[in-house]
N, C-alpha and C positions, 0 to 999 in steps of 0.2 A: 671147575671149568673156566677157561679164560674168556674174556669179553670177545676176543677175536673168534673163538670157537663158537660162541653163541651167535655172533654175526653171521658166520659161515653157515650154521644150521638154518637160520632164517632165510638167508640169501639163496640157499640151494632148494628151497621149497617154492614152487611156482604159484600155488594157490593162496589167495589173500586170507581166507579163513584159517588155513593151516599155519600161515605165518603168524597170525594172531594167537593161535593155540600154542605155538612154540614160545612166543613172548610171554604168554600167560604163565608158562612153567617157571620162567626166570624173573618174574616181575618183582619178587621180593629181594632180588640182588641189588643192593644199594649202589654198588659201583656201576652196574649196568644202567640203572635209572639215571645216575649222574652223567654218564657218557651220553645217553640218549638226549638228555636235556641240553647239554653243552653243544651237541652236534646239530640240534634242531631248533633251538630257541633263537628267534630273530633279535631278541633283546641282548643276547651275549655276542659280542663281536671281538675278533682278535686282530683285525687291521693288518693282516698279512695275506697278500693275494696269491702267493705261490710258495709251495713247500721248498725250503732251501736244501741243497745237497747235504747229506750227513752220513755218518757211519754209526751203526749200532754197537752195543757192547759185544754182540756176537763176533764182530769183526775187530774191534779195538781192545777187547779184553779189559775194559774198564770196570770199575765197581758198578754192578747192576743196581738200578733203582726201580722202585715199584711204579705201577700205573697210577696209584693214588698220589705219589709224589709228583708225577707229571701233571696230573689234573690240578693239584694245588698251585703248581708253578705257572700254569696258564693264566692265572688271575693277574699276573704282572703284565700280561698283554692286554687282557680285556679291560682292566681299569686304567690303562694307558700309563702305568708306572714306567714302562719301557716302550719306546717308540723307534721307528726308523731302523737303522742298522743295529742298534742295541737290541731291539725286539727280535730281529732276525737271528742275531748271534745267540740270544737266549733260547729261542726255539731250537736252534741247532744243538745247543748244549742239552736241552731236555731230551731230544730224540736220541742223542748219543749215549745217554745213560740207560736207555731202554733196550729190551730185546726186540726182535723183529716184529713179533705179534703186537706188543704194546705200542711200538712206534707206529704201526699201521693204524691203530685206533686213534692216536693223536692226529695223524694225517686226516682221518675221517672227520674229526672234530674241527680242525682248522679249515678244511674245505667245505664244511657244513653239508656233508653228503655221506651217510652211513653205508650206502651201496648195498642195502638189504632189501630194497623193493617195497618199503613201507613208508607211507606218508604220515604226517603228524596227526591226521584225522584218525587213522587206525591205531597209532600208538596211544592216542588219548582214550580210545575205546578200551584198551587194555589197562592203561595206567591213567585214570581220569585226571584231567586238568594238568597233566605234566607240562605240556607245551602251551605257551600262551596263545590264545585264539585272537584272530584279528576282529576288532569291533567295527561296527558300522552304524552310524546314526541316520536313520531314515526319516521319512515324513508320513504323517497321517494323510489319508486321502482328503480331498476337499470337503469341508463341512462348514457351512455358514454358522452353525451353532458354535462350533469350536472356535472359530475366528471371533465371534461376538463375545464369547467367554474370555478369550485372550485379551480383548480390547475393552472389557467391561470397566476396568479401573486403572488402565495403564496403556502406554503406547507400545508399539511393536515394530519390528523390522520387516520390511517387504523387500525381498531380494529376487533378482532374476534367476529363474531356474535354468541352469546351464544344461545343454543337451549334448555334452561332449563325452569323453571317456573318463569315468571316475578314476581317481588315483589318490593313494596315500603316499606322500613323499616323506621318507624317514631320513633325517639328517642327524648323523651320530659320529662324533669324532672326526669331523671333516669329510666323511663319506656320505654320499647321497644315493639312496636306493628308492625305487618306486615299487609300489605294490597295488594290486587290485583290491576290491572290497573283500575278496575271499582270502587275501594274503598272498596271492601268487605274484611272482616277479613280473613287473612291467618293464620291458627293455626297450631302449632307444639308443641309436648310435650317436651319442654325444651331441644332442641338440643344444642350441645356444643357451637355453634356460638352465641347463645342468651346470654350466660354468658359473652362472650367476648364483645359483643356489650354494655352490661350494664356497662362495665368498661370504656367506652369512656368518660363519664362525659362531654358530649357535645350534646346540642340540635341540631339535624340536620335530614335530610332525605336522605337515600341512595336509588338510583335506581340500581337494579341489577337482577340477576336470581339465582334460586336455582338449583344446580346439586348435584351429589353424587360422592365422591372420590372412584375410583376403580370400578365404575359401568358404563357400556356403556350408553351414554347420552339418547338414546331413551328409554331404559329400565328404567333409573332413573326417567324420567318424570312420568311414571306410578306408580313407587314406592313412589315418593313424594306425588302424588295424594292420594295414599292409606294411607300414614302417616298423611296427613291432614284430611282425612275422619275419621281416628281413633281418632284424637285429638278432632274433632267436637263431637264425641260420648263419650267424657270423658274417653278415654282409654278402650273402649269395649274389654273385654278379649277374646271374640270369634273372633273378627276382628284381634286382635293381634296374636292369635294362627294361624289363616288362613294366615296372612302375613308372619309369621315366617316359616310356612311349605313351602310356595312358594318361599321365598326369603332368609332372614337371620334374626338373632336375632333383635328384635324390637329396643332395645337401641343402638345396633351397627349401625343399619341403620340410626337412628336419628343423631348419632354423625358423620356419614359419609357425612351428608348434608353440602354443602359448598355454601357460598354466593360469587358470582363474581359480583362486582359492577363496574359501569362505570361513575356514576355521584353522586354529593353530593349537596344538596340544603339546604338553611336555612328554618326554619319553615315558615317564612313569604313568601319566594319564593314559597314554596310548596302549602300553603293554598290560596295565592292570585293568583297563577299561573302566576306570573310576575317575571322575572329575567332580570337583565342587565349585569351580570358578564360574561365575555367571557369564553369559555369552557376550554382554557388552564389554567386559574386561578382555576376553579373548579376541574379540573383533578389533578393539583398540590396539592390542598387542600385534595382531596380524598386520594392520595398516602401518604401524610404526616399523615393523620388521621389514616389510617389502619396500617401504618408502626409503629405507636406508640404502637401497640399491640404485636409486634414481630410475632413469628410463630403462625398462627391461622387458623381458618376455614373461614377467610375473605380474599378475593383476589381482586386485581384490574385487570380488563380485559386486555388481551394482546394488547399492543398498539405500533404502529410504526409510525414514521413520514415519509410521502411519498411526492414526488414532481412530479410524472409523472403517467400516466395511466399504463405504464409498471410496475412500482413498486406496484401500486394497485393490478394489476392482479397477480403479483408474490406472494404477500401475500395471496390473495384469493386462488390461486392454492395450496399453501403450507397448508393452513387450510383444503382444501378439501382432500388432500392426507392423512391427519391424521383423516379423517372421520368427519371433522367439517362441519357445515352447510354453512358457508360463512363468509363475512366480512361486516363491515360498514365503510364508508368513512365520516369523520366529519371535519368541519371547525374548526381551532384553535380558531377563534373568535366567534363562534356560541353561542348565548344565549339560555338558556333553554326556550322552548315554548310549550304550550299545542296544538300541531299540528304536521304535518309532513313537516318540513321546507326543502327548497332546498339545505341547507348546511348539510344535514344528509342523506346519500344515501346507501341503502343496496345493496350488491353484493352477489347474491345467484342464484343457479340453479333453473330453472322452466321447467317443462315438462308436456305434456298431455298424458293421457292414456284413452283407451276405455274399460270400465269394465261393468259387468252384475249386474243388481239390484237383490238382494236377500232378502232385508228387508227394513223396514221403522221405523224411530224413531221419536216419538213426542217430542216436546220441554220439558224442565224441568218444573215440577209442580211449580206453583206460578209465572211463567213468562208469558209474553204476547204471547209466542208461545206454551203454554202447550197443546193447542187443535189443533195444526197443525203439520205436518211433518217438522222437522227442519234439519234432516240429513238422509242419506241413508246408507244401508249396501250393499257393492258391492264386486265383486271378479273377478279374471282373468278367462279365459275360462275354465281351468281345475280345478279352485277353490283353487289353492295353494297360491295365493296372495289375501288378504282380507283387506279392509279398509272402513272407514265411512266418506265420504265427507260431509261437512256442507257448510256454506256460501251461502245458498239458499235465494233468495229475496222473499219478501212477496207474490207476485203474483204466483211465482213458488211453494212456500210452499202450498198455498191454492189449486193450481191445482193438485199437487201430492197427497195431502190429499184426494181430491175428486175422484181420479182415481187410487188408489193403486192397485186394482186388475188387471187392464189392463196394468199398468206400471211394474208390477212384471216380471222379466226376460228380460226387455228391456235393451238396451245398453245405457250407459251414459258416456259422456266425462267428465273427471275430470282434474284439474290442481294440481300439487304437486311439492315438492322440491326434489324428488328423492325416491329411494327404501330403505327400512330398513328391518332388520332381527333381531328377538329377540334371546334370549339365547337358545330357543327350536327349532330354525331354521325356525320359521314362518315368512313369508314375509308380509310386509305392505308398506305403503307409508308415506312420511313426509308431514305434513301440507296439507292434501287433501281438495280441494274446488270444489264444483259442478259447472260445466259450462253449460252443455245442454244435452238433450236427443238426441241420434243419430238415427233418424228414417230411415236413409239410411244404417244402419248396423244391422246385426243380429248375429255377431260373435265378442266376446270380444278379447282383446289382451291376448295372453298366457303369462305365467311367463317368458318364454324365450324372448318373444318380449319386455316385460316390462323391462327386464334387459338390452337388447340391446338399447332401447330408453334411459334408464338411463345413459348408458355408452357414448352415443353419444350426450346427451343433452349438450348444452352450453348456455352461457348468451345471 
């Protein structure tokens, strides 16, 4: 059975479980596994954006070559042995030696789209660890004990905790791509910082967040989300017009986007999720790398060396006073790891509010939660503070889905990082998370009470 026939069999099945069962039948096919890896791995790039025109052996009556030959020849593109026009000519030659079915498979590999309706997550369920996963280094929640242990016989870094949109920026072979912490593409329509990144001439991965110069940080998150949505829709003119009516000129907004980075990894460290270099060395490299660009839309996160809990709290308080979210304390010797290590601790405010349920939101279409309630719409007693807590576990999501009518109007306790207010004076909360329904309460916190709780909240 050809790889194209297997692809067709999977593509023609609509159910996810059935697609996985079909792949299970063929998982010992080494050529199929190789094709799936090349087509889905973000580590392997071919640096050709468009399939060139070509004629297959069916049309030219050339000596037919195998798909295995073609897969071997693709390495000349991925390792940059051939670039530019020479690379395009080589791809044309490869495709010309194949029959139509095998040429189709090479197209799928080059375009990084198998068109079988299976993502890497489900492919990895059938063929474990085939496609590299995207790693993410998080932080331990605030713990005075952990910070004291970290500072017991050493100094540490205290960095501002950015509250923008997290992004991994992968620079490889002169190409710049952005990804979310889950590895999904993050698209923007040629902001100024992208041109700067392309000048680095260095293969690496930056960890950082996107914010906007001159825009209050909570408002900027929504604006950046809109800019990404517009880019996904190929610059939809109606969406651009709507954005500009509400905010500012589209191009001006794009050029206001800033990257604030706090880490730099090699491609091998990023794709293998393995790092042995201490953080002080990576931070020094990051500073030198971005400094080489001069004035730019790329910044290194504000960093201080601290040696006591008092100095940690002084920096945290300073950040809060300028309306920042908090800080992160990091070991100078900490290695990058795909986890939340004890040597990286966030310092941020947390508070609980009791609010009234006014709506229910199903999960995003195409996700495992699309048929259950994954977040709530809630408000203060008089309705002037509104927010939408998520973070609901699977059992609670199912319960809420099955009991929406009786839960509407009930009081729910949420956890958040404080109160926010947009440019129009509307109140909301920072990072709201569902905790529980309050059967013992029938009155929500008023806005005034929420503000008082916010002002008195401490670590």
